[in-house]
N, CA, C and O atoms as a GROMACS GRO file, in nm:
protein
  316
    1ALA      N    1  18.226  21.146  12.960
    1ALA     CA    2  18.234  21.153  13.106
    1ALA      C    3  18.125  21.247  13.158
    1ALA      O    4  18.092  21.348  13.096
    2LEU      N    5  18.073  21.212  13.272
    2LEU     CA    6  17.969  21.293  13.335
    2LEU      C    7  18.028  21.417  13.400
    2LEU      O    8  18.138  21.411  13.454
    3PRO      N    9  17.957  21.529  13.394
    3PRO     CA   10  18.005  21.649  13.465
    3PRO      C   11  17.989  21.633  13.616
    3PRO      O   12  17.912  21.549  13.662
    4ALA      N   13  18.062  21.713  13.692
    4ALA     CA   14  18.056  21.705  13.838
    4ALA      C   15  17.916  21.730  13.892
    4ALA      O   16  17.880  21.680  13.998
    5ALA      N   17  17.837  21.809  13.819
    5ALA     CA   18  17.701  21.841  13.865
    5ALA      C   19  17.599  21.732  13.836
    5ALA      O   20  17.484  21.742  13.878
    6ALA      N   21  17.640  21.627  13.765
    6ALA     CA   22  17.546  21.519  13.730
    6ALA      C   23  17.496  21.450  13.857
    6ALA      O   24  17.575  21.412  13.943
    7GLN      N   25  17.364  21.435  13.866
    7GLN     CA   26  17.305  21.370  13.982
    7GLN      C   27  17.318  21.219  13.966
    7GLN      O   28  17.269  21.161  13.869
    8ILE      N   29  17.385  21.156  14.061
    8ILE     CA   30  17.406  21.012  14.058
    8ILE      C   31  17.301  20.941  14.143
    8ILE      O   32  17.244  20.841  14.100
    9CYS      N   33  17.275  20.994  14.260
    9CYS     CA   34  17.174  20.936  14.350
    9CYS      C   35  17.063  21.038  14.370
    9CYS      O   36  17.078  21.134  14.444
   10SER      N   37  16.951  21.015  14.303
   10SER     CA   38  16.840  21.110  14.316
   10SER      C   39  16.767  21.095  14.450
   10SER      O   40  16.707  21.190  14.498
   11CYS      N   41  16.773  20.977  14.510
   11CYS     CA   42  16.707  20.957  14.639
   11CYS      C   43  16.768  21.047  14.747
   11CYS      O   44  16.697  21.102  14.831
   12ASN      N   45  16.901  21.061  14.743
   12ASN     CA   46  16.971  21.137  14.847
   12ASN      C   47  17.042  21.261  14.794
   12ASN      O   48  17.124  21.321  14.863
   13ASN      N   49  17.009  21.299  14.669
   13ASN     CA   50  17.062  21.421  14.609
   13ASN      C   51  17.215  21.426  14.611
   13ASN      O   52  17.274  21.524  14.658
   14VAL      N   53  17.280  21.320  14.560
   14VAL     CA   54  17.425  21.312  14.556
   14VAL      C   55  17.472  21.327  14.412
   14VAL      O   56  17.423  21.258  14.322
   15THR      N   57  17.568  21.417  14.390
   15THR     CA   58  17.620  21.440  14.256
   15THR      C   59  17.752  21.366  14.236
   15THR      O   60  17.811  21.315  14.331
   16LYS      N   61  17.796  21.361  14.111
   16LYS     CA   62  17.926  21.301  14.082
   16LYS      C   63  18.036  21.378  14.155
   16LYS      O   64  18.131  21.317  14.204
   17GLY      N   65  18.022  21.510  14.162
   17GLY     CA   66  18.121  21.590  14.235
   17GLY      C   67  18.130  21.554  14.381
   17GLY      O   68  18.239  21.551  14.438
   18ASP      N   69  18.015  21.526  14.444
   18ASP     CA   70  18.015  21.482  14.584
   18ASP      C   71  18.093  21.352  14.598
   18ASP      O   72  18.169  21.334  14.693
   19LEU      N   73  18.074  21.263  14.502
   19LEU     CA   74  18.140  21.133  14.507
   19LEU      C   75  18.290  21.146  14.482
   19LEU      O   76  18.370  21.085  14.553
   20THR      N   77  18.329  21.225  14.382
   20THR     CA   78  18.472  21.241  14.354
   20THR      C   79  18.542  21.312  14.469
   20THR      O   80  18.658  21.283  14.498
   21ASP      N   81  18.474  21.405  14.535
   21ASP     CA   82  18.532  21.469  14.654
   21ASP      C   83  18.554  21.366  14.765
   21ASP      O   84  18.658  21.366  14.832
   22ALA      N   85  18.456  21.277  14.785
   22ALA     CA   86  18.468  21.173  14.887
   22ALA      C   87  18.582  21.077  14.854
   22ALA      O   88  18.655  21.034  14.944
   23ILE      N   89  18.597  21.044  14.726
   23ILE     CA   90  18.706  20.956  14.684
   23ILE      C   91  18.840  21.024  14.711
   23ILE      O   92  18.934  20.960  14.760
   24ALA      N   93  18.850  21.152  14.680
   24ALA     CA   94  18.974  21.228  14.705
   24ALA      C   95  19.007  21.234  14.854
   24ALA      O   96  19.124  21.247  14.891
   25CYS      N   97  18.904  21.226  14.938
   25CYS     CA   98  18.924  21.229  15.084
   25CYS      C   99  18.948  21.091  15.143
   25CYS      O  100  18.960  21.078  15.265
   26GLY      N  101  18.954  20.986  15.059
   26GLY     CA  102  18.991  20.855  15.109
   26GLY      C  103  18.888  20.745  15.099
   26GLY      O  104  18.916  20.633  15.140
   27CYS      N  105  18.770  20.772  15.048
   27CYS     CA  106  18.672  20.665  15.028
   27CYS      C  107  18.718  20.581  14.910
   27CYS      O  108  18.727  20.630  14.797
   28THR      N  109  18.748  20.453  14.934
   28THR     CA  110  18.806  20.370  14.829
   28THR      C  111  18.720  20.252  14.789
   28THR      O  112  18.763  20.168  14.709
   29ASP      N  113  18.598  20.244  14.842
   29ASP     CA  114  18.509  20.136  14.800
   29ASP      C  115  18.364  20.181  14.817
   29ASP      O  116  18.336  20.287  14.873
   30VAL      N  117  18.274  20.099  14.767
   30VAL     CA  118  18.132  20.134  14.769
   30VAL      C  119  18.079  20.152  14.912
   30VAL      O  120  18.010  20.251  14.938
   31PRO      N  121  18.109  20.062  15.006
   31PRO     CA  122  18.059  20.085  15.142
   31PRO      C  123  18.104  20.218  15.202
   31PRO      O  124  18.028  20.284  15.272
   32ALA      N  125  18.228  20.258  15.174
   32ALA     CA  126  18.277  20.386  15.226
   32ALA      C  127  18.203  20.503  15.161
   32ALA      O  128  18.169  20.600  15.229
   33LEU      N  129  18.179  20.494  15.029
   33LEU     CA  130  18.103  20.600  14.962
   33LEU      C  131  17.961  20.608  15.016
   33LEU      O  132  17.909  20.718  15.036
   34LYS      N  133  17.900  20.493  15.041
   34LYS     CA  134  17.764  20.492  15.098
   34LYS      C  135  17.763  20.560  15.234
   34LYS      O  136  17.675  20.641  15.263
   35SER      N  137  17.859  20.527  15.316
   35SER     CA  138  17.866  20.582  15.451
   35SER      C  139  17.891  20.732  15.449
   35SER      O  140  17.829  20.807  15.525
   36CYS      N  141  17.980  20.776  15.362
   36CYS     CA  142  18.020  20.917  15.358
   36CYS      C  143  17.916  21.006  15.291
   36CYS      O  144  17.891  21.117  15.337
   37THR      N  145  17.857  20.958  15.181
   37THR     CA  146  17.769  21.044  15.100
   37THR      C  147  17.621  21.006  15.107
   37THR      O  148  17.536  21.085  15.067
   38LYS      N  149  17.591  20.888  15.158
   38LYS     CA  150  17.456  20.830  15.162
   38LYS      C  151  17.405  20.785  15.024
   38LYS      O  152  17.293  20.736  15.013
   39ALA      N  153  17.487  20.800  14.920
   39ALA     CA  154  17.449  20.749  14.788
   39ALA      C  155  17.434  20.598  14.796
   39ALA      O  156  17.514  20.531  14.860
   40GLY      N  157  17.332  20.545  14.732
   40GLY     CA  158  17.312  20.401  14.727
   40GLY      C  159  17.249  20.342  14.851
   40GLY      O  160  17.236  20.220  14.862
   41THR      N  161  17.210  20.425  14.947
   41THR     CA  162  17.155  20.371  15.072
   41THR      C  163  17.003  20.367  15.076
   41THR      O  164  16.945  20.319  15.173
   42SER      N  165  16.937  20.417  14.973
   42SER     CA  166  16.791  20.412  14.970
   42SER      C  167  16.746  20.301  14.876
   42SER      O  168  16.735  20.186  14.920
   43CYS      N  169  16.722  20.329  14.750
   43CYS     CA  170  16.672  20.226  14.659
   43CYS      C  171  16.784  20.137  14.605
   43CYS      O  172  16.759  20.022  14.567
   44GLY      N  173  16.908  20.188  14.601
   44GLY     CA  174  17.022  20.107  14.557
   44GLY      C  175  17.047  20.104  14.408
   44GLY      O  176  17.143  20.042  14.364
   45SER      N  177  16.964  20.169  14.329
   45SER     CA  178  16.981  20.160  14.184
   45SER      C  179  17.107  20.229  14.134
   45SER      O  180  17.151  20.203  14.022
   46CYS      N  181  17.166  20.317  14.213
   46CYS     CA  182  17.287  20.388  14.169
   46CYS      C  183  17.416  20.315  14.208
   46CYS      O  184  17.524  20.361  14.171
   47VAL      N  185  17.408  20.205  14.280
   47VAL     CA  186  17.528  20.136  14.326
   47VAL      C  187  17.620  20.097  14.210
   47VAL      O  188  17.742  20.113  14.223
   48PRO      N  189  17.569  20.046  14.096
   48PRO     CA  190  17.661  20.019  13.985
   48PRO      C  191  17.736  20.144  13.938
   48PRO      O  192  17.852  20.136  13.898
   49LEU      N  193  17.670  20.260  13.942
   49LEU     CA  194  17.737  20.385  13.905
   49LEU      C  195  17.847  20.420  14.005
   49LEU      O  196  17.950  20.476  13.966
   50LEU      N  197  17.827  20.390  14.131
   50LEU     CA  198  17.931  20.416  14.231
   50LEU      C  199  18.057  20.338  14.196
   50LEU      O  200  18.167  20.392  14.203
   51LYS      N  201  18.040  20.212  14.158
   51LYS     CA  202  18.154  20.129  14.118
   51LYS      C  203  18.223  20.188  13.996
   51LYS      O  204  18.345  20.195  13.990
   52GLN      N  205  18.144  20.230  13.898
   52GLN     CA  206  18.201  20.288  13.776
   52GLN      C  207  18.277  20.416  13.805
   52GLN      O  208  18.384  20.439  13.748
   53ILE      N  209  18.226  20.499  13.893
   53ILE     CA  210  18.294  20.624  13.926
   53ILE      C  211  18.424  20.596  14.001
   53ILE      O  212  18.525  20.661  13.976
   54LEU      N  213  18.422  20.500  14.092
   54LEU     CA  214  18.546  20.462  14.161
   54LEU      C  215  18.651  20.417  14.060
   54LEU      O  216  18.766  20.460  14.068
   55GLU      N  217  18.613  20.332  13.966
   55GLU     CA  218  18.707  20.284  13.865
   55GLU      C  219  18.755  20.398  13.776
   55GLU      O  220  18.873  20.404  13.742
   56ALA      N  221  18.665  20.489  13.738
   56ALA     CA  222  18.703  20.604  13.654
   56ALA      C  223  18.800  20.696  13.727
   56ALA      O  224  18.881  20.764  13.664
   57GLU      N  225  18.792  20.699  13.859
   57GLU     CA  226  18.883  20.781  13.939
   57GLU      C  227  19.013  20.707  13.970
   57GLU      O  228  19.098  20.758  14.043
   58GLY      N  229  19.030  20.586  13.914
   58GLY     CA  230  19.154  20.511  13.931
   58GLY      C  231  19.160  20.424  14.054
   58GLY      O  232  19.268  20.379  14.092
   59VAL      N  233  19.046  20.399  14.117
   59VAL     CA  234  19.042  20.314  14.236
   59VAL      C  235  18.999  20.175  14.190
   59VAL      O  236  18.884  20.154  14.152
   60GLU      N  237  19.092  20.080  14.195
   60GLU     CA  238  19.063  19.944  14.150
   60GLU      C  239  18.963  19.878  14.244
   60GLU      O  240  18.974  19.888  14.366
   61GLN      N  241  18.865  19.811  14.184
   61GLN     CA  242  18.760  19.747  14.262
   61GLN      C  243  18.772  19.596  14.256
   61GLN      O  244  18.807  19.539  14.153
   62SER      N  245  18.744  19.532  14.367
   62SER     CA  246  18.745  19.387  14.375
   62SER      C  247  18.631  19.329  14.292
   62SER      O  248  18.524  19.390  14.282
   63LYS      N  249  18.654  19.214  14.233
   63LYS     CA  250  18.549  19.145  14.157
   63LYS      C  251  18.480  19.038  14.243
   63LYS      O  252  18.398  18.962  14.192
   64ALA      N  253  18.513  19.034  14.372
   64ALA     CA  254  18.453  18.936  14.463
   64ALA      C  255  18.302  18.960  14.472
   64ALA      O  256  18.254  19.072  14.460
   65LEU      N  257  18.229  18.851  14.495
   65LEU     CA  258  18.084  18.862  14.507
   65LEU      C  259  18.043  18.953  14.622
   65LEU      O  260  17.947  19.030  14.610
   66CYS      N  261  18.114  18.945  14.733
   66CYS     CA  262  18.088  19.033  14.847
   66CYS      C  263  18.211  19.033  14.936
   66CYS      O  264  18.307  18.961  14.909
   67GLU      N  265  18.209  19.114  15.040
   67GLU     CA  266  18.326  19.123  15.128
   67GLU      C  267  18.350  18.995  15.207
   67GLU      O  268  18.458  18.978  15.265
   68HIS      N  269  18.252  18.906  15.212
   68HIS     CA  270  18.265  18.782  15.287
   68HIS      C  271  18.305  18.662  15.201
   68HIS      O  272  18.332  18.554  15.253
   69PHE      N  273  18.307  18.681  15.070
   69PHE     CA  274  18.334  18.570  14.978
   69PHE      C  275  18.429  18.621  14.870
   69PHE      O  276  18.391  18.703  14.787
   70SER      N  277  18.552  18.571  14.871
   70SER     CA  278  18.658  18.630  14.789
   70SER      C  279  18.655  18.591  14.642
   70SER      O  280  18.731  18.647  14.563
   71HIS      N  281  18.570  18.497  14.602
   71HIS     CA  282  18.567  18.453  14.462
   71HIS      C  283  18.474  18.539  14.377
   71HIS      O  284  18.372  18.589  14.424
   72SER      N  285  18.512  18.556  14.251
   72SER     CA  286  18.426  18.627  14.156
   72SER      C  287  18.331  18.527  14.090
   72SER      O  288  18.347  18.406  14.107
   73ARG      N  289  18.235  18.577  14.015
   73ARG     CA  290  18.144  18.488  13.941
   73ARG      C  291  18.221  18.405  13.840
   73ARG      O  292  18.194  18.286  13.824
   74ALA      N  293  18.317  18.466  13.773
   74ALA     CA  294  18.397  18.394  13.674
   74ALA      C  295  18.477  18.282  13.741
   74ALA      O  296  18.488  18.172  13.685
   75GLU      N  297  18.532  18.308  13.859
   75GLU     CA  298  18.607  18.204  13.930
   75GLU      C  299  18.515  18.091  13.974
   75GLU      O  300  18.556  17.975  13.970
   76LEU      N  301  18.395  18.121  14.015
   76LEU     CA  302  18.300  18.016  14.054
   76LEU      C  303  18.265  17.927  13.936
   76LEU      O  304  18.244  17.807  13.953
   77PHE      N  305  18.260  17.985  13.818
   77PHE     CA  306  18.229  17.907  13.698
   77PHE      C  307  18.336  17.801  13.675
   77PHE      O  308  18.306  17.693  13.625
   78GLU      N  309  18.462  17.832  13.711
   78GLU     CA  310  18.574  17.740  13.690
   78GLU      C  311  18.583  17.632  13.797
   78GLU      O  312  18.650  17.530  13.777
   79ILE      N  313  18.516  17.652  13.910
   79ILE     CA  314  18.525  17.554  14.020
   79ILE      C  315  18.441  17.432  13.989
   79ILE      O  316  18.435  17.339  14.070
   0.00000   0.00000   0.00000
């Protein structure tokens, strides 16, 4: 596990501790974390880490392709 001081978003200087604090304050998805901490709002390369940190903190994440389309990639394969 990464320490709280680990830098997750170097573009906006956001640490894992910043993200876990935001999650504890009610951020329950990637868009909320982006809005609250600015992580993932520049180059976007840390967005997969945001999802992993949410899951590691016990926040279940949707497998939907996006907020406008409720199917996952696996479900599309079955259609």
